[in-house]
N, C-alpha and C positions, 0 to 999 in steps of 0.2 A: 384756706391752706392749712397744710398739715402742722402741727404742734412741734413736730420733731424734724430737723432738719434730714434731707435725704444724703447730703455729703457735706463735710468739713474738712479744713486743712488747718492745720496748727503750727506757726512758725515754719513753714517749708522753705527751704532754701535749697541753692544749687550752685556749686562751685566747680569751675574748670581749671585746674592748675592754681593760679593765682587771681584768676577773674571771677568774681561774684557776680552771677548773672540774674541770680534771685535772692532775696533776703526777707526772712520774716513774713511770709505769706502767708494772712488768716483770711479765709472765705468760707462762706455758708451758701449751700444751694438747696431749696426746698422743694418737695414734691410740687409738679403743676407749675414749675416756674422757667422762665427763661431770663438767663444772665447775660449780659454783655461784658466783655473785656474789651478795653480800649487803650490806647497808646502809641508812642511813635514805633518805627521799626526799630527792634531791638531791645524793647522794655522787658521784654520776659513773658508775652503773654503765650507764645506758642510753646517756650519751656515749659511753662506751668500745665499746659494742656498734656504734653508729651509725658511730665511727671504721673498725672492723674491716671493717663492710659498704659502706663507701664511700658512705654518707650524709652525713658530715661529714669533712673533711680534718683531720689532727692539724695542731697548731702546731709540734710537735718530736716528737722519736724516730722510732724506724724499728720495721719488722715484718717478719717472715718466715713464709713458707708452704710446706710441703715444703722446706725449708732453702734456698729463695730469697729474695732481698730481696723485698718486696711492700709496694705501696702502691696501694690501691683507684682513689681516684679519682671512682670512680662505682660504682653498685650492679652495672651490668652486667660492668665488668672485675673485681668481687669474685666474680660468679657464675662467670666464666670461671676464674678461679683456684680455683673449689672452696668458695667461701664462700657461703651464702643465711643471710638473716635472716627470721624471723616476728615480725611486730611485734605489740604489744599490741593495738593496734585493727586488726580483720583487714580486708584488703584485696581479699578476694573479692567478686564483682559478682553479686548476689543474683538477679538475673533470669536469669543464664546458666546452664548446665549444669555439674556438674562437671568435664566433659572439656573445655569451652569455657575455663572457668578455669584449668584445668592448663596448657592451651597457649595462653593469651591471649598476644598479640604473638610466638607462634610457629607461627602457623598455614601458614606457607608450605610447610612440609614435607609439608602433607597437600593441597596445592591441586594442580589440573589445570587449565590454563587460567586462567579468572577465576574457577573454583569451587573450593569447599572439599569434599573425599570426606569426608564425615561418619562414615561408616562406619570409615575407615581412623582417624580422630583418636579415635573411641570405643574402638577397638580398642587404640589406643596407650595411652591414658587406663587402660584395663582391666589393661593390664601393669602400669601405673604404680602403681594403687591395689593390686595384687595384691603386688607387691614390698615395699608398706609393711604387708602383712596385713590391708588394708582391704576383704576380701571383701562384707562385709556393706553397702558403699556403692554404689549404681548410679552409673555415670560419666554416665548419662543423666539423672540426677536434678537438678533445680534446687536450686540451692545455698540458696535461701530456705526449702527444705523438710526441710533437715538441720538436729539438733540444734546447738547451738554449739561443742560436742567434736567432733563429725562434721565442721564446718566447718574444725576449729582442723587436725584430723588432714589434711584435703585441702588446706589452707595448706601444711603440712608437707610433705605429698608432694609439692605442686609445686615448691616451693624445691629438696627433696631431687633431684627429678628435673633441674632447672636445673642446677644444680652438678653432679650426676652426669655429664650429658650434656655438660657443659662440661670436664670433669676427668677426668684418666685414675686418678688417685690417690684418697684418701679425700675425704672433704667434711669441712667445718665448718658445724654447723648452730647459729645463734644464735637462742634464744628469749627472749623479754621479758615476762615475767609471763605465761605460757601458760595459768596455771589459776585466775586472777583470779574469774572467775564460773564455775568448773565445779562440779557436783555430785562427791560423794565418787564415785559410781560412773563419772562421767566422767573423773575424774582417774586411776581404775585403769586405762582403756581407754588414755588418753594416755601413761602412764607406761610400760605394756606396749610401747607402740609406739616410745618413746625406747629402750626398753632393746634391742629388735631391732634399731634403728639402730646403737648402741654394738657390739652382736655382730658387725656387718659391718665394723669396725674404723673407723665413723665417729666422730668427735668433737662433743659437743654442750657450750655454755656456756648456761648458764641461769641467767635473773634472776629471784628471787622473793623475797616479803616473808613467806612462811609457811616458817619454819624446820624444822618437822617434814618437811616435802615435801623441803626441800634435803636433810636428813640422810637420808631415805629413798631418794633418787634419784642422788644425787652420790656421787664418787668422792674429789674434793677440793673446798675452799671457799675463796674468795678475799674478804675483808673490806674494803670501801670507808668511809672517814670523811672528809668534806669535801675530796673530790676526790683523796684519796691512798690507796694501798693499804696498808692499817695491818697485816695478819695474812693467815697461810696455814696452814690446817689442813687437814690429813688427815681426811677424814668416818668413818672407823673409831674415831678418837682424841676424837672431838668429841660433844657433846650439846648441848640448845638453852641450858643454863645457860652454857656455855663460850662459845657465838655470841653470846648476850645480852652479857655481859662485854666482847667484842671489839668490838661494836657499840657499844657507848655510848660508850667512849673515856674523854675527859678529862671532868673535874667542871665543873660549871656554873660561871662566874666571876661573882660577884654584884655586883661593882665594875663590870665590862662592862655588865652589864644594867640598871644603876643601880637596885640593888635597896633602896637607903638612900631612895628617892623612892616606893617602892611603899606605894600608899594603901591603907585599910582600908575596905572597901565598905561603902555604908551599908543599911540595913535596906530600902530602897524598890528595888521590883522594876520596872525600867524597861521591861523586856521579858519577856513570860511566854509559853512554848511548852508545849501540852499535846497529847500524842498526835499529833502532827504525822507525817504521813507522805508519801511521793512513791511512786507505784506502781513496783517494779523499782529501787528504789534505797535507800531507807530507811523505817521503820517505827515508831510508837509513839514517838516522841522528844518527852521531858519534859524542860523545864530553865526556870530563871529567870536572867535577867542582872540586876546590881544596880546601883545608881549608885556611879560611881567606880571598878568592877570590869574587870580584865581578865580573861575567861574563854577559857581554852585549848580548843580544840576537837582532839584527837589521834586520829590513825589512819593507818593506810597507804592508799594510792590504792586507790579502789574500797570504801572503809569506809561512805561515804554523806556524810562530813563536808562535802565540796564541794557537794554538792546541797543538804543543810539550809542551807547560807549562801546558797546562789541563791536557795531560797525565800525565805528571810528579806529579800532584797535586791529580790524583784520578778523575778529573772532566768527563774524555773521556777515551775509551778503546783504547790500541794499537791494531795493527792487525798484528805486525811482531816487533821482534827484544827483546832487553833485556834491563834491566833496575838494577844497583846494587847499593846498598848504604852501605856504609862502607864493600864494597867486598862481600857481601852479596845479591843474587839475589833474587828479590821481583817483586810482581805485586799488582796491586792495583785493587780493585773493586769499592771504595769510597774513598772520601777525608778522610775519619777516618782511611782508611788502609795506606794511605799515611802519615798521620799525627803520625801514631804509629811506624812508622820508620824514622820519623825524618823530614817530609817534611811538611812545612804550607806555604800558600799563603796569600800575600794582594791582594785582586783583584781589578781589573781596576773600575767596577762600584761599587762604595763604597757605593751609597744609596739602589740599589737592591741586592748587594750579599756580602757586608760587615758588614752592620748593621741592626739591628732589632730595628726598630725606636720606639716602643711602649715601651722597656725596657730602664731602666737606664743607665747611663754611667758604673757603676759597674757590673751589669748585663750582658753587651757587652763585658765588659773584660774576664768575667769569663765563659761566655757561652761555649766555648771548652774547658774549663779546670776545669769544677766543682769539679773535684776530690779533688783539691788541698784546696779546702775550705769547704769540706763536713766533717760533724762529725757524725761517725755511718751512711754512705751513705746518709745524708740530709745537704742539703746546709745550712751553718753558715751564717747568714745574716751579723754579726759582723765580721767575718774572710773575708768575701766578698768585704764587704765596706773598711776594714783595707788594704786589697791586692789592692784595687784601688786606695786608698790615696798614696799608697807607689808610683803607676805609674804615678799619677797625678803629684807628686812632681819629680820624676824622669825625667819625660818627657816635664814639663812644660806645661800640660793640663790647659788652661783655663776654668774654670767651676765655678756655684756657690756652688754647691755640688757634690759628687759622687752619689747623688742620682738623679740628673737632667737627664731628658730624652734625649738621645744621639741626636735625630732629633732637639734640640733646640741649639745645637753646631755650631759654625761655621764648614765649611768644612776641614780646616785645623787642629782644633781640633778633631773633629769626625774621621780624618786619623789618627791623633796619639793614639785614644783610639784603632783602629785596632791593630796598631805598639804593644800597650801595650798588647793587647791578644795574639800577635804573639809572644812577647818576654816572656810573662808568660808562654806559653807553653813549652819554652825552648828546641824548635825544633832548631838543628843546621843548616837545610838547610832553607833557604827561596826563595820563588817565588816571586818577586815584579813585578806586572803587572800594568804599569804606576802610581807608588806610590803617584806622587804628582799632579796627574790630578785634576783641579779644585780648587786648593788652592793656596792661596796668597803667594807672592815672599818671606815674613818672614815665612810662615811656610814651605816652599820649603827649606829654609836655615836649619831650625830646622830638618828636614827629612832628609837632607844629613849627618848632624853631626851625627844623629841616626844611619843611614847606617855605618859610618866610625866606630862607636861604637862597632856595632854588629862584624863587621870584625876583630876588633882588639882585640875582646874576643873570636877570633877563629870560628866564624860563617861565612858562606859561602852564597851567594847571587847570584841568577839568575834574573837578571833585565831586564826587557821592558821598557824603557824609555820613558818619554811623549814625549820629543824630542831627536833628535840626540846630541846636545847639552848635554843634561843631560847624555845619555848614554855613551858618551865620557867623560864626566868629572868624572863621576864615577867608572866606569869601569876599571879593569886590563887587561881585555881581552876583544876583541869583536868578536863575531860570526857574520857573515851576513848569511840571508837567501834569496833566493829567488826562487820562484815557486816550494816550498815544499822541498829545497833542502839546504844544507849549500853551499855557493859558496865563502866564503872567511874568513879569519881569521887573525886578527890584535892584535898585543901586544899593550897595552896601559900603560906605566910606567907612573909614575906623573910627571916626567921631559921632556916626548918626546912622546906627544901624536901623534897619525896618522891624516892626513889633512882629514877633514870632505868630501871633494870634492871626495876622494879615496873610502870612506866608500858608498856616495850615488850612485857612478858609478856601483858598484856592485849591490845595491839593486835595482836599474832600470833597 
């Protein structure tokens, strides 16, 4: 291993408004090394890779590449410095060939006049593929005809060629969840190519939720928790049990989650799900949600939990199975169908899916329940404002007035407006998708108390928490999903929560 690190960060941090997502991150990566980043969803891993790759700007701290101060500013600058990133969502264009994708945006080197010399581009692409050991992939093949693993390798080859062409030194390749939907055979191929890249002196930073894979492929592992770097482990001295403990971190604080107000669910099932399936995402999911219950749904990204909730909210269509609400069989073609039978959601992406930023606070509360404020089918501005004032007082929403545009509220107060809309609908079943994402600690406490109030009044909640701490602290019961199926269930009484390690073990 080289005596000088290929890449280092010094006290890197990232702040969005009042929300700190990364703090004091110090890592180093050596030439010919594979480094793993692990941690719960929202721990800051992907944010760090985006900062390194030039997608995001750091709020504080410095970086060095090949011993020189480095600040990407853009992905192009990062590429020119020898850094490239392969995103979890592939960026290849399916109806173009492999060669066209590899040199997309760089076609000028193969042009003569106003024409591209395709034979020259194909020959160059062949050299790139051969250098990656991808002799079995044709440079002339359409990307849509390749397996996911092969597309992933083409994307890696493309990134590697870009950084290699721009840099005379070793490259740093960033991989964000490259194995999420790969088969065991495809993962063997991918890992073999990654090791070949390592043998050439290049470095790789890999994010993965699958600890067994991290232990198999990496040399060192960094553990992230709540935006902080909490541990560094030499892979040869680690095992899954050690990594579980490093990831879990602090114990759940029962007072913080208002556990003394956790209700005991009634025997009445308000939602029954039987053998629910969505092709390509999850299959044969069955469970009941009871009156007054907070049911936590846990699993890593890609486990299928997000799509289960999307089907129950009417955002996605099921391919098989049955849904009953209050013992009546239902089918949804849209979110309004779900709302009509009593199911409504608080979405994860507040800015894109939860609020209408050009409307006022009052309008955002009533947008899904306008009939309540209508007079002869026309919206009464007076009724709308009075209704909004009620919710501002009830939920402690901080604003200059109910006419204030919602985009000018803080993240926590905007989230409370969404909760006001949900409560105003009087739907008895709430699907909460990361309800505290992007809000500060004080606002989180308010939202936790609000969830307790909902169940105390007989409402029922299906929860995808922002962290495992949150899911454990709030839930009466937890279902664990992995690879599209429910693989475990835990009772979570207020005075006897299960161990986080046991849940993480099933998730991974």
